[in-house]
Every structure is written in C-alpha cells, then in structure tokens.
DODO-144203 format. One record per atom (N, C-alpha, C): residue in one letter; x, y, z. Coordinates in steps of 0.05 Angstrom, whole numbers, plus 5000, padded with zeros to 4 digits. Atoms other than C-alpha are relative to their C-alpha. Last residue first. Layout:
REM residues N
AXYZ...
END
This chain:
REM residues 382
R501950045026R019258003098R497149925004W500250215005W022758203166W497549984978R502650005011R025958833179R499249764989L501650175020L032058903219L497250074991N498550065027N037059413247N498549774979E501049755013E031559653302E501749984974P502350055017P032358943327P499150194982G502450094981G039159073358G497849964976L502350125018L046159183335L497449925013D501149875020D050359743365D497949844982A502649894988A052059303425A498750204984L502550195001L056358913379L497850105018S499750214986S060959493367S497749825004R497049964991R062360063321R500449745016A499750144972A055859893282A503050035008G499749764987G054360353217G500249935032M502150014988M051559743178M500150295025L502049905021L057059833127L496750005014K499749725012K061959783179K497950144983M500149794980M058959213216M500550294990G502549944999G058458853150G499550175023R501449845026R065258913133R497350085004E498949704994E067558703205E498850164976M501349834977M062858103195M500850285009E502449955009E065157883124E498750205024D499249705013D072557983150D496450084989R499849824986R070757453202R500350274986L502449944986L067357003159L500450225011K502049895019K072957023108K497750065017G499349785011G077856863165G498450164983M500749814979M073956313192M501050284992A503050004997A073955953125A499250175024R500349865019R081756103115R496950035001E499849754992E083155843186E499050224975V501749934975V079155213173V500750325003G502749935007G082855123107G498550115019P500749775016P089355283133P497850034982Q500249784985Q088354743190Q499850254982G499149964975G086054183140G500350245015A497149905001A084954313069A501549985026A498349905022A078554113040A502450035005A499650175021A076053683096A501450074977L498250224988L077654223148L500449774982A497249855005A073954753100A502249785012Y499750085029Y067554303096Y503150124993L499950265012L067554223167L501049964976Y497250075001Y068554963180Y500549714996M499249795012M061155203160M503549984997R499150015027R058754503171R501950274993G498550195006G059254583246G501349954974G500850205019G056555223270G502149824998S498150205000S056055753328S499449864973C500950205020C053356423339C502049785000A497850045022A054156923393A498649824985K497749924994K049757323448K502349884984A498650244994A043357243409A502850115011G499250014975G038857833413G501549785007V502650124986V035457933345V500449965031S501649805000S041158383323S497149855013L499449784976L045857863345L498350225002A500750134977A042457333297A500450195024K502750044995K042557813241K498649915023L501149734992L049857993247L496650025007V499849894972V051457293244V499350255012H502050244982H047657093184H500550065031S502449874998S051457733152S497949855019G499549844975G058257373166G497250155006R499449755009R055356843117R500550175025R497950035024R054456123120R501150254993I498849794998I050956003195I502049954969G500949875024G045555463185G502250264996G500650225024G046955233253G499050194980D498350245011D047455433326D498849924976C501550115023C044556123352C501849804984I497549975019I047556233427I498249844970V501050165018V042856463481V501950054974E498649935029E046156693546E498549844977I498250205012I041256673602I501250074978R499450164973R037357133650R502049734995D496750024994D038557683595D500549845029G499049754997G031157613564G503449965007V498450084978V028556873576V501650315003A500850174973A022256903537A502150045023D502449864989D023357463489D499649895024V498749804993V030257123466V497950165019I498450084974I026556503461I501150195009E502150094976E021156793415E501849935028A501549794986A026457183373A498049955023L498649904983L030756553361L499050285009Q501350024973Q025856113334Q501750195023D503449944999D026256253262D499249985026F500549695002F034256343270F496850054999P499749824979P034355643299P499650295000A496849964997A030755323242A500650205027R499349735008R023955003260R503250054996A499349854974A023654203262A500550324987G502449854994G021253893196G499650155020D500749825022D026353353201D497550125002L502649955005L028153193274L499550174969Q501850214974Q035052923283Q497450054990R499350264996R040553183230R498849805011G502450115021G037553893209G500749695006G499650075031G044254133233G498149894985H498050225008H043353863306H500650074965N501650265008N036454273317N502449784985S499050145022S040154913354S497849734993V502650095015V038455413403V501149834974M499849995029M045055343443M497449934985I501850165018I042955543512I501150054973A500649945026A047555823565A497949794985T498749725007T049255903639T499150084975A497950005023A044655383662A501050264993G497449884995G041655403731G501950054976I498350254992I035754893729I503150105007D500550064977D030855473726D501649805011V499249814977V034455843668V499949895028A497049974998A034155183628A501050225018R499550224981R026955113645R503249995003R500949894970R025555813613R500949785021A498049804992A028955573551A499950115026D497650124991D025154953546D501850175007E500850134977E018455353547E502749855010A500049804981A021155823491A499649875029S502449874994S022555233447S500550225026M501349875025M028955003405M496850125010V502649884989V033554783460V499250154971G502450065015G038854353424G497650045011K499649945030K045354483467K497649814982L501350215013L044354583538L500050094974C501249965020C050354953566C498349754995F501350215011F054054973635F498050084975A502349885022A059255383661A498849744985G498549755014G062555033723G497850134975G499949764986G059554583772G501750254986W497549815016W060853943733W500850205016E497250135003E056953523782E502250124988A498850084972A051354013794A502449865004R498949764994R050354113719R501550015028I497449935013I049953383712I501250275000R497550174985R044853363768R502549974985E499149844973E040053903733E502449855018A498249755002A040753543670A500950125022A497250105006A038352883699A502050224993K498650114978K032553213733K503049904997W499549814984W030353513670W501650015022D501549805001D030552863633D501350235012M499249744987M034652333604M497750185002S501449924976S031051643594S500650295012Q502649825017Q033451593524Q498150005024D502150064979D040451433555D497550144989L501149734985L045451353495L497549975014M498249974976M048550673474M499250275014T498950224985T044050343423T501650095024N502850194988N039950843389N500849795018F501449834986F046351353386F497349865013Y499249954980Y050550823358Y498650185022D500150204983D045650613310D501850035022A502550034989A045051253284A499849785020V500949824981V052451373279V497250005008S500949745010S053550743244S499250195024L502649974995L057750243276L498850234987A501249835020A064149903264A497150025004V502750165009V067349553327V498550214981T499250255009T074249823341T497949834985T496849985004T073550553352T500749734986G499549795004G065450663346G503150034995Q501849895021Q063450143392Q501750294986S498950045026S068849943436S498950064973V501350095020V066250253500V501349934979H502550164985H068650433570H498949824978T499550124977T075850703556T497849865014Q498450255009Q074550763485Q500349885026L501750234999L069751323495L501349745003N501749924976N073851953502N498149815007P498449994975P079751693457P497950045027L501849884995L074551533393L501550005031A501450074973A079851203354A498350215013F502449824995F083451243283F498949885026R502450175001R090451003284R497450175007E501150114974E095151573270E498049814998R499249784979R097851613194R498649875025F497350014990F098251033150F500850195020L499650194995L090250813130L503750005016Y501250154985Y087651433136Y501349755010D499449914975D092551853106D498849845019L497550014986L093351383054L500350145020T499950254994T085651363037T503449985013W501450044984W085252133035W500549705013R498849854978R090652202989R498549915029P497450164989P088451592946P501350155020H498849764986H081251872932H502449945015A500049745010A078451422881A501350255011A497450025018A081250802916A500050274980F497549954984F076551032976F502649964979S499649764993S070551082928S502650095013V499049895026V071850422895V500450365007A497150035013A072350132962A500850144977S498249824984S066250442990S502549984991R500949705012R061550072936R502250185016P499249945032P064849372947P499850284994T502550205015T064549463024T501150074973L499650095022L069949683073L498149874987R499750275015R067649943132R500649974973P500850045033P069850653157P499949664996P498649915023P070550653235P499049944973S497949944987S065350933243S501149775021T499350134970T060750723195T502050185015F497749864985F057951023125F499549855029G498750184986G054050553082G501950035023T496750045009T053750973026T500649825019R499650075032R045550913020R503249925002L501050245000L044250903100L500949884975C498150194993C048951483107C499149764996R497950025018R044351883057R502349785011E500050185023E038351683091E502549954981R497949945022R040451993156R499749834977N500350195025N034251823198N501550134976G501849885023G035952193262G500049774976G499449925025G038851783322G498650054977V499650205024V035951713385V501350104978I500150284988I037052073449I499349814982T498750255018T039852633405T499849755017D502050105027D036053323421D501049744988V502450104994V039253463491V498149914982T501750025025T046453513484T497549885002L501950324997L049453743554L498450004971A503149925019A054654333533A498649645002I500550225010I060654343587I496750054983A503050015000A064654953598A499149714986D501349774991D071355183607D497149945003F502049905018F075254523606F498850235016N500549675001N081254533655N498350084975A498849865026A083853823637A499550294996A496750015001A082553543704A501250174975K499049874983K075253773701K502550035005C500449715009C074153543630C501150185027R497649935015R076952843656R499850284987D497350014984D071952803716D502650144982I499749784988I066553003667I502050055015M499949755015M067852443616M499950285016S496749955002S069451943674S500250204980R498149934981R062652053702R502850074993N500749704998N059151973635N501050115021L499049835026L063051333621L499250285004G497149974994G061351043692G501750144979E500049764979E053451213684E503050045003D498450064985D053550743620D501150295021K501250144980K047150913590K502049925022H499950325003H050851463558H498549845018V500550124974V049552263566V499449644990Y502750185004Y052452583507Y499749805022L500950244987L056853143531L497749884989Q502950125008Q059453663483Q499649775015F500250275006F065953953516F496949944998L502550134994L067154673512L500049744987K501250345007K073854933508K497949935010P502450104986P076255713513P499349734991A502649895004A082655753467A498049925020R500249794987R089255553495R497350185003V501849795013V089354853462V499750245021T499049925027T094854363478T498450274988A497049994996A094454053547A500850204980G499849794974G086454133553G503050105001V501149775008V086253853478V500050175026E498349825016E090953313496E498750264995E497349924987E087353113559E501950164984I500449714984I080453133524I502650065015S500850024974S082852613472S499250235016V497849924984V083052713399V499050015029T498250165006T077952343356T502750125006A497349915010A071952673383A502049794998L498550125024L065952293396L502250124986S499650264989S064252623460S501649814984S502850204994S064553203419S500949795019I500050285006I069253813421I498449785009G501750224990G067954573421G501149684991F499450265013F073455113412F498149765010W499950224987W071455843435W500249734977T502950094997T074556413398T500049725017G500449944969G081056803399G496949985009F501749755005F082056783322F499050045027K499049805014K088956423332K497750234994E498349854987E086355973384E500850214985A501549894981A080355703347A501950205016A501449795015A084255593286A498950205027A498149835003A089355153332A498950234983G498649894975G084054783359G501650264998V501949824994V080654653289V500550175026A499649775020A087354393262A498050195012R497649884992R087953923329R500050254977E500549834978E080853693322E502550165004G502249974983G082453343258G499550225019Q499449744976Q089553383230Q497449975016W498450134977W088052723190W500950235019H497249895009H082253103149H501649865027F500449775021F074952893151F502750074990L500750125023L076052213187L499550174976R497650155012R079952563237R499349824980Q498249815015Q074153003256Q501849904986L498350165019L069752443283L502050144982A498650264995A064452853319A502149944975T500850235018T062753563321T501749814996P499350365001P062754103371P499149814978S502050214988S060954833346S501549715007F500550265008F066755273333F498349775011F497950214988F065855993350F499049704981L500550265019L062456613323L502049835011P502450084992P061657263365P499349744986L502150005015L068857433359L497649875010A499249815017A075257623402A497350054975V498750055028V072957233458V500050234981E499649775025E072357433529E501149854975R497949965015R070256793571R500350164981G498049894981G064556733625G503150084988M499450184982M060056343583M502550065016V501850265002V060956783527V500349825016T499450194983T063857473531T497749785003T502650124982T063757903471T501249815018R500250154976R069058263424R497849955011M501450255004M067558483352M500149875026D499250114977D070059223362D498249725000V502050194983V069959563301V500749835018Q499050264988Q074960113271Q497149925013A497550035007A073860703220A500649715012V499050304995V066360643238V502549914987G496949994990G064361403240G501149725008A499550144973A056761303237A502950005010L499049784992L055461683167L500649995034V497849865015V050561133149V500950215019R499749684996R046060683181R502450094992P497449914990P044659973150P499050305008V500349715006V037759613153V502550185009L498449794984L038858873150L500050284990D498749755014D033358463119D501350145020C499549734980C030257813145C502050164988D502449864997D027257253108D499850235015D500749845021D033857063079D497350125000F499249744998F036056843146F499550174980A501549814982A031356283147A501350284998A502249855014A034655993080A498350175018T498749845017T040455723127T498050234988N498149904979N037155303176N501750264985R501349764983R031255183126R502350175019A500449725021A035754763081A499150245011K497149895003K037754323143K500050234980T499149874977T030254243165T503450154995L501249725004L028054043094L501150175030E498049814998E033253473094E498950264994D500449855018D027752993068D502350255002D502350015015D029552503122D500150154971A502150224996A034852713163A497950044983A501349914971A041653093152A497649784995G502450094998G047452993097G498450065023D501649835019D053353403080D497249925010I499949694993I058253153136I497450164987Y501049974968Y055952423132Y500250295008H503049965003H055652553050H498949955034F501449715005F062652723049F497550015007V499249794981V065152103085V498850294998P501150074975P061351603046P500250225019S502749925003S063051922979S498549985029P501650245006P070651912995P497150045004L500950174978L072952623007L499149744984R497750134986R077253092963R499449775018R498550115016R071853322913R502549805010R501350235009R066553382963R502049864975A500450194980A070853823007A499349754981L497450044995L073154312948L499849715019E499650105022E065354372937E503049894998R501450155002R063954523010R500749854971F498850224982F069854983016F498049764995D497650075011D066355382958D501549785011E500650165031E059855332984E502349914988V500150294986V062755633054V499449834977N502250004980N065756283018N499549685005H500449714990H071956462980H497449995018C502549974978C075055842961C499750225011D503049985017D079155902896D498349945018T500249705008T085655992941T497550054983L500749844977L084755292971L499650284995R498049944984R085055022898R498550105025M500949794982M080254732846M501850015025
END
C-alpha cells in the first residue's frame, strides 16, 4: 500500500498501522475503556442528513472564516496532539508546514516534540498552544511566557484531563514516552526497521516545552496516563482558568467543554472560544460525542463565544454538518495523525487536501456559495 492508494482517513489509518510499531500505532488509535465514545464521535454524524439545494449558481465557493481573531482559508484545523515525532520523524514540523500551506490553524501540545520557540520562528500559520496545567506553577508560567515571546496567537486550556483515561491498549502494549524496550515491543520495533532507524539515528526524542522543569516523558520513561496522574494539577477550577486567561491576555480557548452550563461559564470568564471535545474518547468513556452536544451548546451561548467542534471528523461532510448546526469551525487529531504516521508531510498534505476537496464538493452539491449559506435548515435528524 502506497500514499497514492490513500483516499480517505481510513486508508491513511491502514497505512499507518502497517508502518508503525504496534505500541505506537495503538497509542494513536486507542481510547479509553471500551472505546464506545471514540466510535460514537464519528458515528454521531450518521444520525444527521444533509438536505441539498439545487440551481444555486455555485461555480465558486468561499470557505474562509475567522477563528479566534485570525482569518483562515478553511473551517477545519489541526487540533494539538502530543508526541508527534514518535509517529514520524518530521513530527510537528510536517504538520506546521501543512497548516501553512492550507492557511489554517496549527495546534501544538504542551507535550510537543518541537519547541514553542521553533514553531514561533518557523510557522507562519496561526498558532495555538494547548496548555496542560501542571502542579509545578513555574512550568505553567514558563510555557505561557514562552508562548508570548514566540508570538503564539492563542492558548487552549485543556480542561478534561486532570487524570489520565483508562487506555487499555496502552496498558497491553506497554507504550511509554520515550518508548521503553521490552521483549514484546522489541519484536514490533524490529519488524518496522524504517521507523526504528529514524527513531534511533535522527534527532534525539525530547519534550522541549517540559524538559526545562521535568524529566518525565523525555529521559524518564512514563506512560501518558501515569504522566497525567502524577504531574497535572487535579485541583484546577474555574478561578484557575480565569487567572490563566488574564495572565495570557490574548485569544483564549477552553478545550474539552461538553455541557451547555460549562459553555455559559466559559463566556462568563471571558474565553474567546470553546472546543467541544471529549479528547478523542481517550478520557471518559461513555461520554457524549461532540456533535451530539453541539446544538445544545450553540443554543446556550449563541454568538457570545466561538464554538469549535473537535473530534470524530473523518469526512468533509462532517464539517459541513457541524457548521450547519452552528459551529464556527472544526478540528481533529487522528484525521491527520494517521497521515503523518503513514508518510510525513506529504501524507498530512494529502489528507487535508482530500478533506478540503470533500468540503468544496459538498458545498457545491449543497448549493452553498459560502459558509454563511450553511444553517439548520440544511439538516434533518433521524
């Protein structure tokens, strides 16, 4: 199977499965407990049908929108994800270049494998930093200050991850950051020599946004769940979120909001945006899907805050459905991580190109010349 054989997210997933050692693939692909919420994140879109209009004169469509103060060419962006250089040696550099090419937001995680400073200096796309609040207040202040100095455009405070989800696939494969060599993992690493040679002989793996304060995850091998359980501040509350917003002073997003009540509180503390997200089903299994909650949240906050639908996106039609409900934009992780793992920057660009083409084709078939033409009247629920 080659990159040219990949025509949708599932194709990229299969190529990634073939090219990655088992522990690394299952880290991307897996979720919490029985993985019901992960499956529901995408299946939720199937419960809603599009109602097209015809004879609308749509030779050209305009997909531009403004998200957190920055105009973007697409209503879809790269949600921040951790550990990207484990999936492909290009890591965040590949995703940042793709974001720049497509004119959309690029998110990086606190657990990124490329530094805040490098991203700030090299990526011209709008930049979002995903902040995990640690027990170490010095580390929290350091990351915020570094984002200011690097001219990041927004911070997204992750609010759904004060403890790690029960990711049983990672327990079975023994996945850690950095990868720990065990008899079982050694067999999988040996069976994937390209990945193994890249990991061993290219740039040394590190978490540069954390290693100024902690060694866990960079030189001390730890599972992601153990990292979250031991390093993150479980006492974080609304006052802490408001304090971080004030300290940052720029566009501020809460990532992981899933209830209308919390959406209204996000408005109250002065947040610019919320990402309606359940962390890809990797935290609370049995939780609702973002798309399932979207209408309720949009009804609750109106246009007082930007609402981003994060998670489960596999097709351009999913984006059009979310926008029709009232989302300002959509974002996702696996939709590009599979492609990154499969082929680096060319893979990410091909994946986003396919999704962009699906959105453009879908808008033409819907009779929508711009995103403003998408609304609840375009939808029927089963």
